[in-house]
C-alpha positions as CSV (number, residue, x, y, z in Angstrom):
1,M,86.3,126.6,171.7
2,K,83.7,129.8,171.7
3,E,83.1,131.1,168.3
4,V,83.4,134.5,167.5
5,P,81.4,136.6,165.1
6,P,82.9,138.2,162.1
7,F,82.0,141.4,163.0
8,N,81.6,143.2,166.3
9,A,78.8,145.4,167.3
10,D,79.9,148.5,165.8
11,G,80.1,146.7,162.3
12,A,84.0,146.3,162.0
13,K,85.7,143.6,161.9
14,A,86.8,141.8,165.2
15,V,90.2,140.9,165.8
16,V,90.8,137.0,167.1
17,E,93.7,137.0,169.1
18,I,95.7,133.4,168.5
19,P,97.6,132.6,172.0
20,A,101.4,132.9,171.8
21,P,103.0,129.2,171.6
22,S,104.1,127.8,175.0
23,P,107.7,128.3,175.4
24,S,107.8,124.5,177.1
25,V,107.1,123.0,173.5
26,S,110.1,122.7,171.4
27,P,109.5,123.2,167.8
28,Q,112.2,120.7,166.9
29,A,111.3,117.8,165.2
30,S,110.8,114.8,166.8
31,T,114.4,112.5,166.6
32,T,112.9,109.4,166.8
33,A,112.5,107.0,163.2
34,P,109.0,105.3,162.2
35,P,109.7,101.4,162.9
36,P,111.4,99.8,159.4
37,A,108.0,97.8,158.7
38,W,106.4,101.3,158.2
39,S,109.2,102.5,156.4
40,Q,108.8,99.1,153.8
41,D,104.9,99.7,153.8
42,I,105.1,103.3,152.5
43,R,107.8,102.7,150.1
44,A,105.9,99.6,148.3
45,Y,102.9,101.8,148.8
46,Y,104.7,105.0,146.5
47,H,106.2,102.4,144.3
48,A,102.5,100.9,143.5
49,A,101.4,104.4,142.8
50,A,104.7,104.8,140.2
51,E,103.5,101.8,138.6
52,E,99.5,102.8,137.9
53,P,99.1,104.5,134.3
54,V,98.6,108.2,134.4
55,P,95.1,109.2,132.5
56,Q,95.0,110.8,129.4
57,D,93.5,114.3,130.2
58,F,96.0,114.8,133.0
59,V,98.9,114.3,130.7
60,D,97.8,116.8,128.6
61,L,96.8,119.0,131.1
62,M,100.7,118.9,132.3
63,A,101.5,119.6,128.8
64,Q,99.4,122.4,128.4
65,I,101.1,123.9,131.7
66,A,104.5,123.4,130.5
67,K,103.9,125.0,127.2
68,Q,102.2,128.5,129.1
69,I,105.8,128.3,131.6
70,E,108.1,128.0,128.5
71,K,106.5,131.7,126.9
């Protein structure tokens, strides 16, 4: 893809045209499910991540944000 300079010869901002999506491309989500092994692997990963201790500085930051939201 050719790179477009941010400004044209007159010094004005260049307008970059973005092509419209092809009508043959469907925006619908895929209906195929991942294989069962993938589901087990991803569940194991997130379960292990949830078991890890939360760093104290992150806990403090979240408490500070919660106090600011309450105001």
